[in-house]
C-alpha positions as CSV (number, residue, x, y, z in Angstrom):
1,X,2.4,30.7,-58.1
2,X,0.7,27.8,-56.3
3,X,3.9,25.7,-56.9
4,X,6.1,28.4,-55.4
5,X,3.8,28.8,-52.4
6,X,4.0,25.0,-51.9
7,X,7.7,25.0,-52.0
8,X,7.9,27.9,-49.5
9,X,5.4,26.1,-47.2
10,X,7.4,22.9,-47.3
11,X,10.6,24.8,-46.6
12,X,9.0,26.5,-43.6
13,X,7.7,23.2,-42.3
14,X,11.1,21.5,-42.6
15,X,12.7,24.4,-40.8
16,X,10.2,24.2,-38.0
17,X,10.7,20.4,-37.6
18,X,14.4,20.9,-37.6
19,X,14.2,23.5,-34.9
20,X,12.2,21.0,-32.8
21,X,14.8,18.3,-33.3
22,X,12.4,16.0,-35.1
23,X,11.3,14.8,-38.6
24,X,7.6,14.6,-37.8
25,X,7.6,10.8,-37.8
26,X,9.3,10.2,-34.4
27,X,7.6,8.4,-31.5
28,X,7.1,10.5,-28.3
29,X,10.1,10.3,-26.0
30,X,9.8,7.5,-23.5
31,X,10.8,9.0,-20.2
32,X,10.1,5.8,-18.2
33,X,10.4,5.4,-14.4
34,X,11.9,8.1,-12.1
35,X,13.5,7.3,-8.7
36,X,11.1,7.0,-5.7
37,X,10.2,10.4,-4.2
38,X,10.9,8.8,-0.8
39,X,14.6,8.3,-0.1
40,X,15.7,4.7,0.8
41,X,16.5,4.2,4.5
42,X,19.4,1.9,5.2
43,X,19.0,-1.0,7.7
44,X,20.8,-0.5,10.9
45,X,22.4,-3.8,11.9
46,X,23.9,-3.5,15.4
47,X,23.9,-7.1,16.4
48,X,25.4,-10.5,15.7
49,X,23.1,-13.3,14.6
50,X,23.7,-16.6,16.5
51,X,25.1,-19.4,14.3
52,X,22.2,-21.7,15.1
53,X,19.5,-19.0,14.5
54,X,16.5,-19.9,12.2
55,X,13.5,-17.9,11.2
56,X,10.3,-19.2,9.5
57,X,7.8,-17.4,7.3
58,X,4.2,-18.3,6.7
59,X,2.6,-16.7,3.6
60,X,-1.0,-16.8,2.5
61,X,-0.1,-17.1,-1.2
62,X,3.1,-17.2,-3.2
63,X,5.0,-14.8,-5.4
64,X,2.1,-14.6,-7.9
65,X,0.3,-12.4,-5.3
66,X,1.6,-8.9,-5.2
67,X,0.9,-8.8,-1.4
68,X,3.0,-12.0,-0.7
69,X,5.7,-11.1,-3.2
70,X,6.2,-7.9,-1.2
71,X,6.9,-9.9,2.0
72,X,9.1,-12.3,0.2
73,X,11.2,-9.6,-1.4
74,X,11.8,-8.2,2.1
75,X,12.8,-11.8,3.3
76,X,15.4,-12.0,0.5
77,X,16.6,-8.5,1.4
78,X,17.2,-9.3,5.1
79,X,18.7,-12.6,4.3
80,X,21.2,-11.0,2.0
81,X,21.9,-8.1,4.5
82,X,22.5,-10.5,7.5
83,X,24.2,-13.2,5.4
84,X,21.7,-15.9,6.5
85,X,21.9,-19.2,4.8
86,X,19.0,-21.0,3.1
87,X,18.9,-23.4,6.0
88,X,18.4,-20.4,8.4
89,X,15.4,-19.0,6.4
90,X,12.5,-21.3,5.9
91,X,9.5,-20.1,3.8
92,X,6.1,-21.7,3.7
93,X,3.8,-20.4,1.0
94,X,0.1,-20.9,0.1
95,X,-0.9,-21.5,3.7
96,X,-4.7,-20.8,4.2
97,X,-6.2,-18.8,7.0
98,X,-7.2,-21.9,8.9
99,X,-5.8,-24.7,11.0
100,X,-3.2,-25.2,8.2
101,X,-1.4,-22.1,9.7
102,X,-1.2,-23.8,13.1
103,X,0.2,-26.9,11.5
104,X,2.7,-24.9,9.5
105,X,3.8,-23.1,12.7
106,X,4.3,-26.4,14.5
107,X,6.4,-27.8,11.6
108,X,8.6,-24.7,11.7
109,X,9.1,-25.1,15.5
110,X,10.1,-28.7,14.8
111,X,12.6,-27.5,12.2
112,X,14.3,-25.3,14.9
113,X,12.9,-21.8,14.1
114,X,13.5,-19.3,16.9
115,X,11.1,-16.8,15.3
116,X,8.0,-17.5,13.2
117,X,6.3,-14.8,11.2
118,X,2.9,-15.0,9.5
119,X,1.6,-12.4,7.0
120,X,-2.2,-12.6,6.7
121,X,-5.0,-11.2,8.9
122,X,-6.8,-14.6,9.1
123,X,-3.7,-16.4,10.3
124,X,-3.8,-14.7,13.7
125,X,-5.9,-17.0,15.9
126,X,-4.0,-20.0,14.6
127,X,-0.6,-18.4,15.3
128,X,-1.8,-17.4,18.8
129,X,-2.7,-21.1,19.4
130,X,0.9,-22.1,18.4
131,X,2.3,-19.3,20.6
132,X,0.5,-20.6,23.6
133,X,1.8,-24.1,22.9
134,X,5.5,-23.1,22.3
135,X,6.4,-20.3,24.7
136,X,10.1,-20.6,23.9
137,X,9.5,-19.5,20.3
138,X,8.7,-15.9,19.2
139,X,5.6,-15.5,17.0
140,X,5.2,-12.3,15.0
141,X,2.2,-11.5,12.9
142,X,1.5,-8.8,10.3
143,X,-1.8,-7.0,10.2
144,X,-3.1,-8.6,13.4
145,X,-5.0,-6.9,16.3
146,X,-4.8,-9.1,19.4
147,X,-1.3,-9.0,20.7
148,X,-1.9,-6.1,23.1
149,X,-5.0,-7.8,24.6
150,X,-3.7,-11.4,24.6
151,X,-0.7,-10.4,26.8
152,X,1.5,-13.3,25.6
153,X,5.2,-12.5,26.0
154,X,6.0,-14.4,22.8
155,X,3.2,-13.1,20.5
156,X,3.6,-9.8,18.6
157,X,1.7,-7.7,16.0
158,X,3.2,-5.4,13.4
159,X,2.1,-3.0,10.7
160,X,3.2,0.2,9.1
161,X,1.7,3.7,8.8
162,X,0.9,2.8,5.2
163,X,-2.0,5.2,5.3
164,X,0.7,7.9,4.8
165,X,2.0,6.1,1.7
166,X,-1.5,5.8,0.3
167,X,-2.2,9.5,0.9
168,X,1.0,10.3,-1.0
169,X,-0.1,8.0,-3.9
170,X,-3.5,9.8,-3.7
171,X,-1.7,13.1,-4.3
172,X,-0.3,11.6,-7.6
173,X,-3.8,10.5,-8.5
174,X,-5.3,13.9,-7.8
175,X,-2.7,15.7,-9.9
176,X,-3.4,13.3,-12.8
177,X,-7.1,14.1,-12.6
178,X,-6.3,17.8,-12.5
179,X,-4.3,17.3,-15.7
180,X,-7.3,15.7,-17.3
181,X,-9.5,18.6,-16.2
182,X,-7.1,21.2,-17.5
183,X,-6.8,19.4,-20.8
184,X,-10.6,19.4,-21.2
185,X,-10.8,15.6,-21.2
186,X,-13.2,15.7,-18.2
187,X,-14.9,18.4,-16.2
188,X,-14.3,19.0,-12.5
189,X,-17.7,17.3,-11.9
190,X,-16.5,14.2,-13.7
191,X,-13.5,13.8,-11.4
192,X,-14.4,10.3,-10.1
193,X,-11.9,7.6,-9.1
194,X,-12.6,3.9,-8.7
195,X,-11.2,1.7,-6.0
196,X,-11.1,-2.1,-5.9
197,X,-11.2,-3.3,-2.3
198,X,-10.9,-6.7,-0.8
199,X,-13.0,-6.6,2.4
200,X,-14.7,-4.0,4.5
201,X,-12.1,-4.4,7.3
202,X,-10.6,-1.3,8.9
203,X,-7.3,-2.0,7.1
204,X,-9.0,-1.6,3.7
205,X,-11.2,1.3,4.8
206,X,-8.2,3.1,6.2
207,X,-6.4,2.5,3.0
208,X,-9.0,3.7,0.5
209,X,-9.9,6.7,2.7
210,X,-6.3,7.9,3.0
211,X,-5.9,7.5,-0.8
212,X,-9.0,9.5,-1.4
213,X,-8.0,12.3,1.1
214,X,-4.6,12.5,-0.7
215,X,-6.3,13.0,-4.0
216,X,-8.8,15.5,-2.5
217,X,-6.0,17.5,-1.0
218,X,-5.0,18.6,-4.6
219,X,-8.3,18.0,-6.5
220,X,-11.2,19.3,-4.3
221,X,-14.0,18.1,-6.6
222,X,-12.9,14.4,-6.6
223,X,-15.2,11.6,-5.6
224,X,-14.6,7.9,-5.4
225,X,-16.6,4.6,-6.0
226,X,-15.5,1.5,-4.2
227,X,-16.2,-2.1,-5.4
228,X,-15.4,-4.9,-3.0
229,X,-14.4,-8.4,-4.1
230,X,-14.7,-10.4,-0.9
231,X,-11.3,-11.9,-1.4
232,X,-7.7,-10.8,-0.9
233,X,-6.6,-12.5,-4.1
234,X,-8.9,-13.2,-7.0
235,X,-7.7,-12.1,-10.4
236,X,-11.0,-12.6,-12.1
237,X,-13.1,-10.7,-9.4
238,X,-10.5,-7.9,-9.3
239,X,-10.6,-7.5,-13.1
240,X,-14.4,-7.6,-13.1
241,X,-14.5,-5.0,-10.3
242,X,-12.1,-2.7,-12.2
243,X,-14.1,-3.0,-15.4
244,X,-17.4,-2.3,-13.5
245,X,-15.8,0.9,-12.1
246,X,-14.6,1.9,-15.5
247,X,-18.1,1.3,-16.9
248,X,-19.3,3.8,-14.2
249,X,-17.1,6.4,-15.7
250,X,-14.3,6.3,-13.2
251,X,-11.3,8.0,-14.8
252,X,-8.6,6.5,-12.6
253,X,-8.4,3.2,-10.6
254,X,-6.6,2.1,-7.5
255,X,-6.9,-1.0,-5.4
256,X,-6.3,-2.9,-2.2
257,X,-6.3,-6.4,-3.7
258,X,-3.4,-8.6,-4.6
259,X,-3.5,-9.7,-8.2
260,X,-2.8,-8.1,-11.5
261,X,-6.5,-8.2,-12.3
262,X,-7.3,-4.5,-11.7
263,X,-4.0,-3.1,-13.2
264,X,-4.5,-5.4,-16.3
265,X,-8.0,-4.1,-16.8
266,X,-6.8,-0.5,-16.6
267,X,-4.0,-1.2,-19.1
268,X,-6.5,-2.7,-21.5
269,X,-8.9,0.2,-21.2
270,X,-6.1,2.8,-21.1
271,X,-7.3,4.1,-17.7
272,X,-4.6,5.5,-15.3
273,X,-3.8,3.2,-12.4
274,X,-2.3,3.6,-9.0
275,X,-1.1,0.2,-7.8
276,X,-0.3,-1.3,-4.4
277,X,2.5,-3.4,-3.1
278,X,4.9,-2.7,-5.9
279,X,5.3,-1.4,-9.4
280,X,3.2,-2.8,-12.3
281,X,5.2,-0.7,-14.8
282,X,6.6,-3.7,-16.8
283,X,3.1,-5.0,-17.6
284,X,1.2,-1.7,-17.5
285,X,3.6,0.9,-18.7
286,X,0.9,3.0,-20.5
287,X,-1.3,3.4,-17.4
288,X,0.8,2.8,-14.2
289,X,1.5,6.0,-12.3
290,X,2.9,5.0,-8.9
291,X,2.5,2.5,-6.0
292,X,2.8,2.6,-2.3
293,X,3.9,-0.4,-0.3
294,X,5.0,-1.6,3.1
295,X,8.7,-2.5,3.3
296,X,8.9,-5.4,5.8
297,X,12.7,-5.6,5.9
298,X,12.9,-3.0,8.8
299,X,10.6,-5.1,10.9
300,X,12.4,-8.3,10.2
301,X,15.6,-6.5,11.1
302,X,14.1,-5.3,14.3
303,X,12.7,-8.7,15.5
304,X,15.9,-10.6,14.6
305,X,18.0,-7.9,16.4
306,X,15.9,-8.0,19.5
307,X,16.2,-11.8,19.6
308,X,19.9,-11.7,19.0
309,X,20.4,-9.1,21.8
310,X,18.1,-11.0,24.2
311,X,15.7,-8.0,24.4
312,X,11.9,-8.0,24.4
313,X,10.0,-7.6,21.1
314,X,7.2,-5.0,21.3
315,X,3.6,-6.4,21.4
316,X,2.7,-3.8,18.7
317,X,5.2,-2.3,16.3
318,X,4.4,0.2,13.6
319,X,7.1,1.6,11.2
320,X,6.7,4.7,9.1
321,X,8.6,6.7,6.5
322,X,11.5,7.5,8.9
323,X,12.1,3.8,9.5
324,X,11.9,2.9,5.8
325,X,8.7,0.9,6.4
326,X,6.5,3.1,4.1
327,X,7.8,3.3,0.6
328,X,6.8,4.5,-2.9
329,X,7.9,3.1,-6.2
330,X,9.4,5.4,-8.8
331,X,7.0,7.6,-10.8
332,X,6.0,6.7,-14.4
333,X,6.9,10.0,-16.0
334,X,5.1,9.1,-19.2
335,X,1.7,8.9,-17.4
336,X,2.0,11.0,-14.2
337,X,1.2,14.7,-14.2
338,X,4.0,17.2,-14.3
339,X,5.2,18.2,-10.9
340,X,4.1,15.0,-9.2
341,X,7.5,14.2,-7.6
342,X,7.9,17.7,-6.2
343,X,4.3,17.6,-4.7
344,X,4.9,14.3,-3.1
345,X,8.3,15.3,-1.7
346,X,6.7,18.4,-0.2
347,X,4.0,16.3,1.4
348,X,6.6,13.9,2.8
349,X,8.4,16.7,4.5
350,X,5.2,18.0,6.1
351,X,4.3,14.5,7.3
352,X,7.8,14.1,8.9
353,X,7.5,17.5,10.5
354,X,4.0,16.7,11.9
355,X,2.5,19.5,9.9
356,X,0.3,17.2,7.8
357,X,-2.0,14.6,9.5
358,X,-3.6,12.2,7.0
359,X,-6.8,11.9,9.0
360,X,-7.1,15.6,9.9
361,X,-10.7,15.9,11.0
362,X,-11.0,19.3,9.3
363,X,-10.5,17.6,5.8
364,X,-13.5,15.3,5.9
365,X,-17.1,14.9,7.1
366,X,-19.4,12.0,8.0
367,X,-23.0,12.5,7.1
368,X,-22.3,16.1,6.4
369,X,-20.9,16.7,9.9
370,X,-17.4,17.3,11.1
371,X,-16.2,15.0,13.9
372,X,-14.7,16.1,17.2
373,X,-14.9,12.7,18.9
374,X,-15.0,9.1,17.8
375,X,-14.6,5.7,19.5
376,X,-13.0,2.9,17.5
377,X,-12.7,-0.8,18.0
378,X,-9.1,-1.0,19.2
379,X,-9.4,-3.9,21.6
380,X,-10.9,-6.3,19.1
381,X,-13.8,-8.4,20.1
382,X,-16.4,-10.5,18.1
383,X,-18.9,-7.6,18.1
384,X,-16.2,-5.0,17.0
385,X,-17.5,-2.9,19.8
386,X,-16.1,0.7,20.0
387,X,-13.8,1.0,23.0
388,X,-11.2,3.7,22.5
389,X,-11.4,7.5,21.8
390,X,-9.2,8.1,18.7
391,X,-9.8,11.7,17.8
392,X,-7.6,14.2,19.7
393,X,-5.8,17.4,18.7
394,X,-8.0,17.6,15.7
395,X,-7.1,14.3,14.0
396,X,-7.8,10.6,14.0
397,X,-4.8,8.9,15.7
398,X,-4.4,5.9,13.4
399,X,-2.1,3.0,14.4
400,X,-1.1,4.6,17.7
401,X,-3.2,2.5,20.1
402,X,-2.3,-0.7,18.2
403,X,-0.2,-1.3,15.2
404,X,-3.0,-2.4,12.8
405,X,-5.4,0.2,11.4
406,X,-8.7,0.9,13.2
407,X,-10.0,3.7,11.0
408,X,-13.5,2.5,10.0
409,X,-15.4,5.7,9.3
410,X,-17.5,6.0,6.1
411,X,-16.7,9.5,5.1
412,X,-18.5,11.7,2.6
413,X,-17.3,11.7,-1.0
414,X,-16.8,7.9,-1.1
415,X,-19.6,5.7,-2.5
416,X,-19.5,2.0,-1.5
417,X,-21.1,0.0,-4.4
418,X,-21.3,-3.3,-2.4
419,X,-20.1,-4.7,0.9
420,X,-18.5,-8.1,1.4
421,X,-16.8,-9.3,4.6
């Protein structure tokens, strides 16, 4: 009788496996990366580049830095789009935030560059020095804050509304945490993210706050710990920071730092990770969810076009989703929660329609209090003195009074573990 029952049980099991299309020994299906939930925006080239045109690029690090690689990929994109030769595009990498930037800028002027672009916050004063010395050359700077107060016709700042991209990436993070809660892996009270930050500059604060608010918009109980490294690019410190956050029971990690240190630590510990400045899927396919990034190609296209047409370059320029300046990678469907793409696409449409404001004052408090007014340091000075009212119509107007972020509020729900400047 037992033998008959065993035969019948085996037959039922085989039938069930066949109905599921498997033999019981197959690996789970690898779904891999989806397309980005933000559609690509084509570059509009409505000008002719002069035959003798040259543009120079000054980068803080090289392609080993995710931050610098993001700039370099945009350089290659615009070079291909415009058909520029290697002689017309001159790149200088590993240029420190010191007088070396001024020297590099002078060298690029000597090589005949019409436009010189530098990519790091600390390059600004040295690029301004060069701009004053060479008024016939256009100097453009990413992440800087002083163009609108310096008043130089040939010095310009640029950024993107990346806080919107970080908010959208935060939505993906919050949905992943909801999935953990629903699966019983964690409780709602254990919904704590970790964030590896470089410095306590407004750019970093704006970034981690918008990421947190994105997660909170779908996971109301979420909190976040932030560990600073005191460096834009330090693989060891970033790895250590991520590991410290994991040790504090953070169930998901993101970062505003430029090495593979934090994503690598997440992959080793099997902790979900939201990256920045590009996909880490190839190295971290078991933990990578999504990444937001600034696409600098639209800005390069803009400044080259303005030069070619003999038109003025804006002192401050900030591109968004509509310009193709704020982008997301594809979604790792093997790690992300179900419905992530649809939720992000819905949020994108609300941002475009003006229905969703990332820094809606009704969505956060400071010291337990809602804010109706706040003055930020827009006109940068040594004391970082507040000078401009930035809350109006119920939200903080980020990157509207200058291109670079000025959001420096310490909102409730985010715990800073250390502070380095």
